[in-house]
One Martini backbone bead per residue (centre of mass of N, CA, C, O) as a GRO file, in nm:
protein
  307
    1MET     BB    1  13.131  12.008  12.801
    2THR     BB    2  13.170  12.311  12.841
    3THR     BB    3  13.424  12.286  13.012
    4ARG     BB    4  13.593  12.139  12.800
    5VAL     BB    5  13.578  12.353  12.578
    6ALA     BB    6  13.705  12.579  12.748
    7ALA     BB    7  13.975  12.434  12.797
    8VAL     BB    8  14.053  12.412  12.499
    9ALA     BB    9  14.048  12.716  12.440
   10VAL     BB   10  14.266  12.795  12.643
   11SER     BB   11  14.489  12.614  12.529
   12ALA     BB   12  14.492  12.740  12.245
   13ARG     BB   13  14.559  13.027  12.338
   14HIS     BB   14  14.828  12.954  12.473
   15ASN     BB   15  14.962  12.841  12.218
   16VAL     BB   16  14.953  13.101  12.059
   17LEU     BB   17  15.113  13.272  12.260
   18GLY     BB   18  15.360  13.089  12.261
   19GLY     BB   19  15.421  13.117  11.958
   20ILE     BB   20  15.463  13.422  11.955
   21HIS     BB   21  15.698  13.427  12.155
   22MET     BB   22  15.885  13.247  11.991
   23VAL     BB   23  15.906  13.422  11.734
   24ILE     BB   24  16.015  13.675  11.871
   25GLY     BB   25  16.267  13.545  11.995
   26LEU     BB   26  16.393  13.452  11.723
   27PHE     BB   27  16.414  13.730  11.598
   28LEU     BB   28  16.607  13.847  11.814
   29PHE     BB   29  16.832  13.645  11.760
   30GLY     BB   30  16.874  13.737  11.468
   31VAL     BB   31  16.962  14.024  11.539
   32MET     BB   32  17.203  13.941  11.710
   33GLU     BB   33  17.363  13.802  11.483
   34VAL     BB   34  17.404  14.052  11.311
   35LEU     BB   35  17.562  14.218  11.522
   36ILE     BB   36  17.794  14.021  11.553
   37LYS     BB   37  17.889  14.012  11.255
   38TRP     BB   38  17.959  14.315  11.246
   39GLN     BB   39  18.172  14.314  11.506
   40VAL     BB   40  18.385  14.067  11.478
   41THR     BB   41  18.594  14.220  11.280
   42ASP     BB   42  18.671  14.461  11.519
   43TYR     BB   43  18.626  14.263  11.768
   44PRO     BB   44  18.670  14.075  12.025
   45VAL     BB   45  18.509  13.807  12.144
   46HIS     BB   46  18.527  13.863  12.455
   47GLN     BB   47  18.378  14.136  12.430
   48LEU     BB   48  18.108  14.032  12.315
   49VAL     BB   49  18.048  13.838  12.545
   50PHE     BB   50  18.026  14.052  12.761
   51PHE     BB   51  17.783  14.205  12.639
   52ARG     BB   52  17.589  13.969  12.627
   53ALA     BB   53  17.587  13.912  12.939
   54SER     BB   54  17.557  14.188  13.082
   55PHE     BB   55  17.304  14.302  12.919
   56GLY     BB   56  17.139  14.031  12.967
   57LEU     BB   57  17.070  14.093  13.273
   58ILE     BB   58  16.834  14.286  13.245
   59PRO     BB   59  16.610  14.083  13.150
   60CYS     BB   60  16.672  13.876  13.379
   61VAL     BB   61  16.535  14.034  13.608
   62VAL     BB   62  16.250  13.969  13.515
   63MET     BB   63  16.267  13.665  13.562
   64VAL     BB   64  16.325  13.684  13.865
   65TRP     BB   65  16.069  13.836  13.941
   66GLN     BB   66  15.868  13.617  13.830
   67ALA     BB   67  16.005  13.387  14.030
   68GLY     BB   68  16.034  13.575  14.326
   69GLY     BB   69  16.307  13.691  14.328
   70LEU     BB   70  16.577  13.649  14.532
   71SER     BB   71  16.474  13.371  14.641
   72SER     BB   72  16.523  13.222  14.354
   73LEU     BB   73  16.859  13.222  14.392
   74LYS     BB   74  16.865  12.989  14.558
   75THR     BB   75  17.138  12.747  14.612
   76ARG     BB   76  17.289  12.395  14.621
   77ARG     BB   77  17.439  12.412  14.304
   78PRO     BB   78  17.712  12.570  14.217
   79GLY     BB   79  17.880  12.366  14.051
   80GLU     BB   80  17.673  12.327  13.816
   81HIS     BB   81  17.662  12.623  13.736
   82PHE     BB   82  17.958  12.650  13.664
   83LEU     BB   83  17.961  12.434  13.442
   84ARG     BB   84  17.739  12.562  13.270
   85GLY     BB   85  17.899  12.825  13.218
   86LEU     BB   86  18.147  12.707  13.071
   87VAL     BB   87  17.992  12.575  12.843
   88GLY     BB   88  17.846  12.831  12.741
   89LEU     BB   89  18.099  12.997  12.682
   90SER     BB   90  18.228  12.807  12.473
   91ALA     BB   91  17.994  12.808  12.271
   92MET     BB   92  17.981  13.113  12.226
   93TRP     BB   93  18.268  13.148  12.118
   94LEU     BB   94  18.243  12.967  11.867
   95VAL     BB   95  18.008  13.116  11.732
   96PHE     BB   96  18.121  13.403  11.718
   97SER     BB   97  18.370  13.324  11.549
   98ALA     BB   98  18.213  13.212  11.295
   99TYR     BB   99  18.078  13.482  11.191
  100GLU     BB  100  18.327  13.595  11.037
  101THR     BB  101  18.312  13.346  10.791
  102MET     BB  102  18.010  13.273  10.810
  103LYS     BB  103  17.703  13.200  10.751
  104LEU     BB  104  17.417  13.224  10.915
  105ALA     BB  105  17.278  12.964  10.803
  106ASP     BB  106  17.511  12.764  10.858
  107VAL     BB  107  17.519  12.795  11.160
  108GLY     BB  108  17.222  12.725  11.217
  109ALA     BB  109  17.224  12.441  11.090
  110ILE     BB  110  17.439  12.311  11.277
  111LEU     BB  111  17.291  12.371  11.554
  112PHE     BB  112  17.063  12.150  11.498
  113ALA     BB  113  17.243  11.914  11.630
  114ALA     BB  114  17.186  11.930  11.936
  115PRO     BB  115  16.939  11.730  11.968
  116LEU     BB  116  17.102  11.486  11.877
  117PHE     BB  117  17.308  11.486  12.104
  118LEU     BB  118  17.101  11.473  12.334
  119THR     BB  119  16.985  11.195  12.264
  120ALA     BB  120  17.260  11.042  12.275
  121MET     BB  121  17.296  11.130  12.596
  122ALA     BB  122  17.043  11.030  12.755
  123GLY     BB  123  17.137  10.753  12.846
  124PRO     BB  124  17.431  10.784  12.982
  125VAL     BB  125  17.350  11.054  13.153
  126LEU     BB  126  17.017  11.031  13.228
  127GLY     BB  127  16.889  10.731  13.194
  128GLU     BB  128  16.748  10.712  12.924
  129ALA     BB  129  16.539  10.562  12.699
  130VAL     BB  130  16.657  10.473  12.368
  131GLY     BB  131  16.528  10.391  12.087
  132ALA     BB  132  16.548  10.290  11.761
  133ARG     BB  133  16.405  10.534  11.634
  134ARG     BB  134  16.583  10.759  11.756
  135TRP     BB  135  16.853  10.651  11.660
  136THR     BB  136  16.785  10.672  11.362
  137ALA     BB  137  16.735  10.978  11.362
  138VAL     BB  138  17.019  11.054  11.449
  139LEU     BB  139  17.175  10.927  11.211
  140VAL     BB  140  17.028  11.080  10.989
  141GLY     BB  141  17.095  11.363  11.095
  142PHE     BB  142  17.412  11.330  11.057
  143VAL     BB  143  17.398  11.323  10.755
  144GLY     BB  144  17.305  11.617  10.732
  145VAL     BB  145  17.553  11.738  10.869
  146LEU     BB  146  17.758  11.643  10.655
  147LEU     BB  147  17.638  11.815  10.426
  148ILE     BB  148  17.699  12.087  10.564
  149VAL     BB  149  18.013  12.052  10.641
  150LYS     BB  150  18.189  11.893  10.435
  151PRO     BB  151  18.385  11.659  10.452
  152GLY     BB  152  18.678  11.678  10.242
  153SER     BB  153  18.632  11.963  10.158
  154THR     BB  154  18.730  12.277  10.051
  155ALA     BB  155  18.478  12.410  10.214
  156LEU     BB  156  18.598  12.346  10.471
  157GLN     BB  157  18.578  12.485  10.794
  158PRO     BB  158  18.690  12.531  11.103
  159ALA     BB  159  18.433  12.680  11.199
  160ALA     BB  160  18.237  12.444  11.149
  161MET     BB  161  18.361  12.262  11.369
  162GLY     BB  162  18.308  12.464  11.595
  163VAL     BB  163  17.997  12.457  11.572
  164LEU     BB  164  17.971  12.157  11.626
  165GLY     BB  165  18.092  12.182  11.907
  166ALA     BB  166  17.870  12.375  12.008
  167ALA     BB  167  17.636  12.177  11.977
  168PHE     BB  168  17.745  11.983  12.187
  169LEU     BB  169  17.755  12.191  12.422
  170PHE     BB  170  17.454  12.253  12.419
  171ALA     BB  171  17.375  11.966  12.497
  172VAL     BB  172  17.520  11.968  12.765
  173ALA     BB  173  17.364  12.210  12.877
  174MET     BB  174  17.083  12.074  12.859
  175THR     BB  175  17.153  11.846  13.051
  176LEU     BB  176  17.213  12.030  13.294
  177MET     BB  177  16.931  12.163  13.296
  178ARG     BB  178  16.773  11.907  13.361
  179ARG     BB  179  16.909  11.865  13.634
  180LEU     BB  180  16.851  12.151  13.753
  181GLY     BB  181  16.531  12.156  13.702
  182SER     BB  182  16.451  11.993  13.967
  183THR     BB  183  16.536  12.275  14.157
  184GLU     BB  184  16.551  12.495  13.930
  185SER     BB  185  16.500  12.776  13.773
  186ALA     BB  186  16.531  12.945  13.483
  187ALA     BB  187  16.625  13.208  13.618
  188THR     BB  188  16.859  13.094  13.781
  189ILE     BB  189  17.022  12.975  13.549
  190THR     BB  190  17.048  13.236  13.378
  191PHE     BB  191  17.177  13.420  13.587
  192PHE     BB  192  17.437  13.255  13.651
  193LEU     BB  193  17.535  13.245  13.363
  194SER     BB  194  17.569  13.553  13.315
  195VAL     BB  195  17.758  13.612  13.551
  196LEU     BB  196  17.989  13.419  13.480
  197ILE     BB  197  18.049  13.527  13.193
  198THR     BB  198  18.111  13.812  13.279
  199LEU     BB  199  18.354  13.748  13.466
  200VAL     BB  200  18.530  13.588  13.265
  201SER     BB  201  18.542  13.811  13.042
  202LEU     BB  202  18.690  14.014  13.222
  203VAL     BB  203  18.945  13.848  13.248
  204LEU     BB  204  19.003  13.838  12.941
  205ILE     BB  205  19.031  14.142  12.907
  206ALA     BB  206  19.274  14.170  13.104
  207MET     BB  207  19.457  13.973  12.929
  208PHE     BB  208  19.373  14.067  12.600
  209GLY     BB  209  19.191  14.313  12.595
  210TRP     BB  210  19.063  14.640  12.472
  211VAL     BB  211  18.834  14.783  12.241
  212THR     BB  212  18.741  15.089  12.174
  213PRO     BB  213  18.438  15.199  12.108
  214THR     BB  214  18.220  15.342  11.942
  215PRO     BB  215  17.918  15.464  12.000
  216GLY     BB  216  17.778  15.281  11.791
  217ASP     BB  217  17.914  15.012  11.878
  218PHE     BB  218  17.823  15.017  12.169
  219ALA     BB  219  17.522  15.001  12.105
  220ALA     BB  220  17.539  14.734  11.948
  221MET     BB  221  17.657  14.564  12.185
  222ALA     BB  222  17.426  14.617  12.380
  223MET     BB  223  17.211  14.485  12.189
  224ILE     BB  224  17.311  14.201  12.208
  225GLY     BB  225  17.222  14.165  12.505
  226LEU     BB  226  16.925  14.265  12.492
  227THR     BB  227  16.822  14.072  12.271
  228GLY     BB  228  16.915  13.806  12.398
  229GLY     BB  229  16.768  13.838  12.673
  230THR     BB  230  16.482  13.885  12.556
  231ALA     BB  231  16.464  13.623  12.399
  232GLN     BB  232  16.482  13.439  12.647
  233LEU     BB  233  16.224  13.547  12.776
  234PHE     BB  234  16.030  13.460  12.547
  235LEU     BB  235  16.098  13.154  12.548
  236THR     BB  236  16.018  13.099  12.838
  237GLN     BB  237  15.724  13.198  12.803
  238ALA     BB  238  15.642  13.002  12.581
  239LEU     BB  239  15.680  12.739  12.761
  240ARG     BB  240  15.472  12.838  12.977
  241LEU     BB  241  15.216  12.870  12.791
  242GLY     BB  242  15.288  12.631  12.610
  243GLU     BB  243  15.317  12.348  12.454
  244ALA     BB  244  15.593  12.181  12.364
  245ALA     BB  245  15.475  12.030  12.109
  246VAL     BB  246  15.396  12.314  11.977
  247VAL     BB  247  15.642  12.519  12.027
  248SER     BB  248  15.925  12.384  11.966
  249PRO     BB  249  15.918  12.356  11.646
  250LEU     BB  250  15.960  12.673  11.600
  251ARG     BB  251  16.271  12.685  11.623
  252TYR     BB  252  16.325  12.617  11.314
  253SER     BB  253  16.242  12.912  11.209
  254SER     BB  254  16.520  13.059  11.247
  255ILE     BB  255  16.628  13.011  10.954
  256ILE     BB  256  16.473  13.236  10.819
  257TRP     BB  257  16.635  13.472  10.943
  258SER     BB  258  16.914  13.385  10.850
  259VAL     BB  259  16.855  13.398  10.548
  260LEU     BB  260  16.735  13.683  10.527
  261PHE     BB  261  16.970  13.847  10.658
  262GLY     BB  262  17.195  13.739  10.474
  263TYR     BB  263  17.071  13.859  10.214
  264ILE     BB  264  17.032  14.160  10.292
  265PHE     BB  265  17.341  14.220  10.416
  266TRP     BB  266  17.531  13.985  10.227
  267ASP     BB  267  17.427  13.826   9.979
  268THR     BB  268  17.339  13.536  10.102
  269LEU     BB  269  17.320  13.175  10.038
  270PRO     BB  270  17.246  12.865  10.064
  271ASP     BB  271  17.330  12.579   9.953
  272MET     BB  272  17.210  12.272   9.849
  273MET     BB  273  17.353  12.104  10.065
  274VAL     BB  274  17.243  12.261  10.305
  275VAL     BB  275  16.944  12.228  10.244
  276GLY     BB  276  16.940  11.920  10.253
  277GLY     BB  277  17.060  11.886  10.537
  278LEU     BB  278  16.849  12.058  10.684
  279ALA     BB  279  16.602  11.882  10.621
  280ILE     BB  280  16.708  11.633  10.773
  281VAL     BB  281  16.756  11.756  11.054
  282ILE     BB  282  16.469  11.861  11.104
  283SER     BB  283  16.320  11.593  11.067
  284SER     BB  284  16.465  11.447  11.297
  285GLY     BB  285  16.394  11.646  11.526
  286LEU     BB  286  16.083  11.621  11.497
  287TYR     BB  287  16.069  11.316  11.548
  288ILE     BB  288  16.191  11.315  11.827
  289LEU     BB  289  15.978  11.500  11.952
  290HIS     BB  290  15.737  11.319  11.890
  291ARG     BB  291  15.831  11.072  12.052
  292GLU     BB  292  15.869  11.212  12.328
  293THR     BB  293  15.575  11.302  12.354
  294ARG     BB  294  15.440  11.023  12.341
  295LEU     BB  295  15.596  10.894  12.577
  296ALA     BB  296  15.498  11.098  12.789
  297ILE     BB  297  15.197  11.032  12.766
  298VAL     BB  298  15.216  10.733  12.840
  299GLU     BB  299  15.347  10.778  13.118
  300ARG     BB  300  15.116  10.944  13.240
  301ARG     BB  301  14.898  10.722  13.211
  302ARG     BB  302  15.039  10.519  13.400
  303ASP     BB  303  15.024  10.724  13.657
  304LEU     BB  304  14.738  10.691  13.666
  305PRO     BB  305  14.476  10.623  13.839
  306ASP     BB  306  14.241  10.413  13.900
  307ARG     BB  307  13.872  10.413  13.829
   0.00000   0.00000   0.00000
């Protein structure tokens, strides 16, 4: 009994540490969003993408070191890494572009559609069985997305549709990560993603130009990469320390920073339609996570040998 109590205490401590890492990572992503929104009105998106990826490589080196150093970068799946990079670059481009005209909270709310897209793709792409309950949650969640995006309304912005497209691309990226995750570490995936985006954005800079930043703006753009890369490091560590069922729901708390920073720096708040839609999307996402966790537990029990 003492051993079991000790194991439970250790698990609880790890979950707390995982939760703390998740919250810190999401806060850093919120800071990154503020910096992007400040800079995107004065500098081209491809330049901001370059800074996000290139300076994001610095924290990524820590991930590679934790994963075993250069030996962890060996891969036999360069084609899938390349595809993952192109998808990630496209999603990043759409989101960065949207920050020029949209509220931080609205962008964040629409991006919560990514887990819904991921569940919808799980069957045809990953061969996973998606039951009626999760399909219902997906459909209800997309009703919430419609409330946020407001199709047919004069308030509809092309940027909002771009963010919805980015949410779909993030789901595609997560699907590719699940496939790559069977043989590749998170450090390997993140490293190759950052390298590819850096190289492609350099090509775009050569094609479409570079706006020389002031020293202050250069520092801000460097911080976009450093905060984003460090945030990724904290989120990876959060999932390593804590149970996914405990830590993953905290991702939805990122909307708190989006709303808070939007109000502090731009005096903006999401309207009631967005709030209502957001509540539906988050509820659907949490239910899907709950079902997937329960199904995973049942599957593990089936795999246990008879005693």
